[in-house]
N, CA and C atoms as a LAMMPS dump frame, in Angstrom:
ITEM: TIMESTEP
0
ITEM: NUMBER OF ATOMS
141
ITEM: BOX BOUNDS ff ff ff
-5.0000000000000000e+02 5.0000000000000000e+02
-5.0000000000000000e+02 5.0000000000000000e+02
-5.0000000000000000e+02 5.0000000000000000e+02
ITEM: ATOMS id mol type element x y z
1 1 1 N 130.586 -477.432 307.682
2 1 2 C 129.381 -477.156 307.297
3 1 3 C 128.778 -475.056 307.344
4 2 1 N 128.151 -475.241 306.395
5 2 2 C 127.174 -473.759 305.911
6 2 3 C 126.247 -473.549 306.294
7 3 1 N 125.943 -472.568 306.819
8 3 2 C 124.805 -472.294 307.928
9 3 3 C 123.75 -471.448 307.33
10 4 1 N 122.988 -471.791 307.854
11 4 2 C 121.499 -470.715 307.093
12 4 3 C 120.552 -469.926 308.213
13 5 1 N 120.118 -468.768 307.84
14 5 2 C 119.905 -467.539 308.735
15 5 3 C 118.554 -467.525 308.637
16 6 1 N 117.698 -467.378 309.813
17 6 2 C 116.518 -467.202 309.431
18 6 3 C 116.203 -465.361 310.49
19 7 1 N 115.056 -464.935 309.922
20 7 2 C 114.824 -463.496 310.163
21 7 3 C 113.651 -463.305 310.681
22 8 1 N 113.665 -463.232 312.131
23 8 2 C 112.563 -463.345 312.751
24 8 3 C 112.172 -462.122 312.888
25 9 1 N 110.82 -461.825 313.285
26 9 2 C 109.997 -460.511 313.102
27 9 3 C 108.507 -460.993 314.374
28 10 1 N 108.577 -460.269 315.642
29 10 2 C 107.415 -460.846 316.48
30 10 3 C 107.729 -462.021 316.623
31 11 1 N 108.58 -462.893 316.401
32 11 2 C 108.147 -464.489 316.427
33 11 3 C 107.564 -465.352 315.625
34 12 1 N 107.429 -464.567 314.332
35 12 2 C 108.064 -464.986 313.333
36 12 3 C 108.923 -465.48 312.075
37 13 1 N 108.936 -466.544 311.277
38 13 2 C 109.802 -466.422 310.057
39 13 3 C 109.206 -465.409 308.991
40 14 1 N 110.126 -464.634 308.734
41 14 2 C 109.654 -463.968 307.75
42 14 3 C 110.872 -464.405 306.352
43 15 1 N 111.81 -464.483 306.451
44 15 2 C 113.034 -464.461 305.773
45 15 3 C 113.614 -465.943 306.095
46 16 1 N 114.057 -466.688 305.166
47 16 2 C 115.222 -467.833 305.638
48 16 3 C 116.231 -467.686 304.373
49 17 1 N 117.426 -467.537 304.786
50 17 2 C 118.604 -467.075 304.21
51 17 3 C 119.333 -467.926 304.148
52 18 1 N 119.948 -468.347 302.495
53 18 2 C 120.544 -470.066 302.592
54 18 3 C 121.882 -469.619 302.813
55 19 1 N 122.983 -470.372 302.966
56 19 2 C 123.733 -470.599 302.393
57 19 3 C 124.79 -470.259 301.171
58 20 1 N 125.493 -469.031 301.007
59 20 2 C 126.328 -468.651 299.921
60 20 3 C 127.723 -469.238 299.855
61 21 1 N 128.229 -469.538 298.322
62 21 2 C 130.053 -469.872 298.318
63 21 3 C 130.091 -469.254 297.354
64 22 1 N 131.356 -468.585 297.691
65 22 2 C 132.25 -468.179 296.562
66 22 3 C 132.515 -468.637 295.262
67 23 1 N 133.43 -468.25 294.683
68 23 2 C 134.043 -469.186 293.131
69 23 3 C 134.917 -470.1 293.987
70 24 1 N 135.787 -470.553 295.282
71 24 2 C 136.405 -471.558 295.516
72 24 3 C 135.505 -472.319 295.983
73 25 1 N 134.213 -471.925 296.413
74 25 2 C 133.407 -472.678 297.721
75 25 3 C 133.352 -472.843 299.116
76 26 1 N 133.944 -471.404 298.746
77 26 2 C 133.94 -471.334 300.622
78 26 3 C 132.771 -470.164 300.806
79 27 1 N 132.128 -470.671 302.072
80 27 2 C 131.384 -470.285 302.023
81 27 3 C 131.405 -468.347 302.152
82 28 1 N 130.252 -467.871 302.067
83 28 2 C 130.47 -465.86 302.263
84 28 3 C 129.824 -465.678 303.813
85 29 1 N 130.711 -465.142 304.595
86 29 2 C 129.914 -464.939 305.771
87 29 3 C 129.18 -463.931 305.39
88 30 1 N 127.695 -463.71 306.613
89 30 2 C 126.499 -463.183 305.83
90 30 3 C 126.553 -461.385 305.971
91 31 1 N 127.636 -461.143 306.99
92 31 2 C 128.01 -459.894 307.338
93 31 3 C 128.527 -459.588 305.854
94 32 1 N 128.609 -460.061 305.106
95 32 2 C 129.867 -459.222 303.804
96 32 3 C 128.886 -459.661 303.078
97 33 1 N 127.393 -460.154 302.993
98 33 2 C 126.371 -460.14 301.592
99 33 3 C 125.416 -459.738 301.97
100 34 1 N 125.289 -458.877 303.489
101 34 2 C 124.499 -457.653 303.269
102 34 3 C 124.797 -456.466 303.709
103 35 1 N 124.194 -455.294 303.551
104 35 2 C 125.034 -454.207 303.331
105 35 3 C 124.379 -453.868 305.401
106 36 1 N 125.492 -453.16 305.906
107 36 2 C 125.878 -453.255 306.925
108 36 3 C 124.795 -452.087 308.365
109 37 1 N 123.594 -452.758 308.561
110 37 2 C 122.428 -452.194 309.119
111 37 3 C 122.16 -453.038 310.553
112 38 1 N 122.584 -452.638 311.474
113 38 2 C 122.452 -453.224 312.829
114 38 3 C 121.162 -453.365 313.473
115 39 1 N 120.123 -452.876 313.415
116 39 2 C 119.041 -453.343 313.54
117 39 3 C 118.314 -454.159 313.189
118 40 1 N 119.213 -454.71 311.532
119 40 2 C 118.635 -456.024 310.871
120 40 3 C 119.023 -457.091 311.302
121 41 1 N 120.466 -456.638 311.759
122 41 2 C 120.976 -458.129 312.372
123 41 3 C 120.598 -458.427 313.737
124 42 1 N 120.068 -457.739 314.588
125 42 2 C 120.052 -457.936 315.863
126 42 3 C 118.61 -458.721 315.897
127 43 1 N 117.862 -459.377 314.818
128 43 2 C 116.514 -460.098 314.908
129 43 3 C 117.387 -461.642 314.156
130 44 1 N 118.703 -461.473 313.767
131 44 2 C 119.042 -462.674 313.199
132 44 3 C 119.225 -463.864 313.779
133 45 1 N 118.918 -464.406 313.825
134 45 2 C 118.939 -466.391 314.346
135 45 3 C 119.2 -467.331 313.295
136 46 1 N 120.606 -468.154 314.283
137 46 2 C 121.127 -469.613 312.987
138 46 3 C 119.965 -470.479 313.269
139 47 1 N 119.414 -470.683 311.743
140 47 2 C 118.401 -471.597 311.746
141 47 3 C 118.965 -473.326 311.887
């Protein structure tokens, strides 16, 4: 099952990040999809 994520800012969902698969149909982890910016990931929660 692929994961969806939401970015939460001050208790409000400001972005929904949908699953993404590579050419083989395997889920691409969120850590590989976004630049490494730890301050952004602290508010990411599994939806």
